[in-house]
C-alpha positions in Angstrom: -83.1 -28.5 53.1 -79.7 -27.6 54.6 -81.3 -25.8 57.5 -83.6 -28.7 58.2 -80.7 -31.1 58.1 -78.5 -29.0 60.4 -81.3 -28.5 62.9 -83.0 -31.9 62.9 -80.4 -34.5 62.1 -77.8 -35.6 64.7 -74.9 -34.7 62.4 -75.6 -31.0 62.5 -73.1 -30.7 59.6 -71.5 -27.3 59.3 -73.7 -25.7 62.0 -71.4 -23.5 64.1 -71.9 -24.0 67.8 -73.7 -27.3 67.5 -72.1 -29.4 64.9 -68.6 -29.9 63.4 -67.3 -28.0 60.4 -67.6 -29.4 56.9 -64.3 -30.2 55.1 -63.6 -29.5 51.5 -63.1 -32.5 49.3 -61.0 -31.5 46.3 -61.0 -34.7 44.3 -63.5 -34.2 41.5 -63.5 -38.0 40.8 -64.4 -38.7 44.4 -67.1 -36.0 44.3 -68.6 -37.7 41.2 -68.5 -41.0 43.0 -70.2 -39.5 46.1 -72.9 -37.9 43.9 -73.6 -41.2 42.1 -73.9 -43.1 45.3 -76.6 -40.8 46.6 -78.2 -39.4 43.5 -77.2 -41.8 40.6 -79.7 -42.3 37.8 -80.6 -45.8 39.1 -81.0 -44.5 42.6 -83.3 -41.4 42.2 -86.7 -41.1 40.5 -87.8 -37.5 39.8 -91.1 -36.5 41.2 -93.4 -35.0 38.6 -95.0 -32.7 41.2 -91.7 -30.9 41.6 -90.8 -28.4 38.9 -87.8 -29.7 37.0 -87.1 -32.1 39.9 -83.4 -32.9 40.7 -81.7 -34.8 43.4 -79.9 -32.7 46.0 -77.8 -34.0 48.8 -76.4 -32.7 52.0 -73.7 -32.9 53.2 -72.4 -31.9 49.8 -70.7 -34.5 47.6 -67.7 -32.1 47.6 -67.1 -32.6 51.3 -65.5 -35.3 53.4 -68.8 -35.5 55.3 -70.7 -36.7 52.2 -73.0 -39.6 53.1 -71.1 -41.7 50.5 -67.8 -41.2 52.4 -69.6 -42.1 55.7 -71.0 -45.5 54.8 -74.1 -44.7 52.7 -74.1 -46.4 49.3 -77.7 -45.5 48.2 -79.6 -42.2 48.7 -82.6 -44.2 50.0 -80.7 -44.5 53.2 -80.5 -40.8 53.7 -83.3 -38.8 55.3 -85.7 -38.0 52.5 -87.2 -34.6 51.9 -89.2 -32.8 49.1 -89.6 -29.2 48.3 -92.9 -27.6 49.1 -94.3 -25.0 46.8 -95.8 -22.0 48.6 -96.6 -19.6 45.7 -96.0 -18.9 42.0 -93.9 -15.8 41.5 -91.3 -17.1 39.1 -88.7 -16.6 41.9 -87.9 -20.2 42.8 -86.5 -19.4 46.2 -89.7 -17.7 47.2 -91.9 -20.2 45.4 -90.2 -23.3 47.0 -89.1 -21.9 50.4 -89.3 -25.1 52.6 -89.0 -28.8 52.5 -91.0 -31.5 54.2 -89.9 -35.0 55.2 -90.9 -38.0 53.2 -91.4 -41.2 55.1 -89.9 -41.8 58.5 -86.9 -39.9 59.6 -85.1 -41.1 62.7 -82.7 -38.1 63.0 -79.6 -40.3 63.0 -79.3 -40.6 59.1 -75.8 -39.7 57.8 -77.2 -37.5 55.0 -80.3 -35.9 53.6 -81.5 -36.3 50.0 -84.1 -34.0 48.5 -86.4 -33.5 45.6 -85.5 -29.9 44.7 -86.2 -27.8 41.6 -83.0 -28.0 39.4 -82.4 -24.3 39.3 -82.3 -24.0 43.1 -80.0 -27.0 43.2 -77.6 -25.6 40.6 -77.7 -22.1 42.1 -76.5 -23.5 45.4 -73.9 -25.6 43.8 -72.6 -22.6 41.9 -72.5 -20.5 45.1 -70.5 -23.3 46.8 -68.0 -23.3 43.9 -67.6 -19.5 44.2 -67.2 -19.8 48.0 -64.4 -22.4 47.5 -62.6 -20.2 45.0 -63.0 -16.9 47.0 -61.9 -18.4 50.2 -59.0 -20.4 48.6 -60.1 -23.6 50.4 -57.7 -26.4 49.9 -58.4 -30.1 50.4 -59.6 -30.9 53.9 -60.0 -27.2 54.9 -62.9 -26.7 57.4 -65.8 -24.4 56.9 -69.2 -23.6 58.3 -72.6 -23.1 56.6 -75.2 -20.6 57.7 -78.5 -20.5 55.9 -79.9 -17.0 55.4 -82.8 -15.7 53.4 
């Protein structure tokens, strides 16, 4: 989802050489508010076709580039994507390796919101948290994201 957003949406968030860096948002209350704006329980309906579906957003709620901090007050206004199952190996990253767009995407959306298996979503969130701690990022510190497999 991140790679698709970086390469296909005009924000190119965190994509070195094309976009601008993301900036860490330290305030947990603002992060929660950002998350509710895009993925709140009244704003996201899980898809039963996605294993343990969860709402994922990019740019992250924990950045100043979050859609919610850039004028989006409902996730329906983000580009919409859904995970695509390719196989069944019990390795979620291999089983759900790509996303596809849902509806029309103009490319100028200020965020992307996806139907992603919960474990993949929480794994990425955990990795982001570890990155913040390991790199000692303070509020508003810039960083880049590179998607690797």
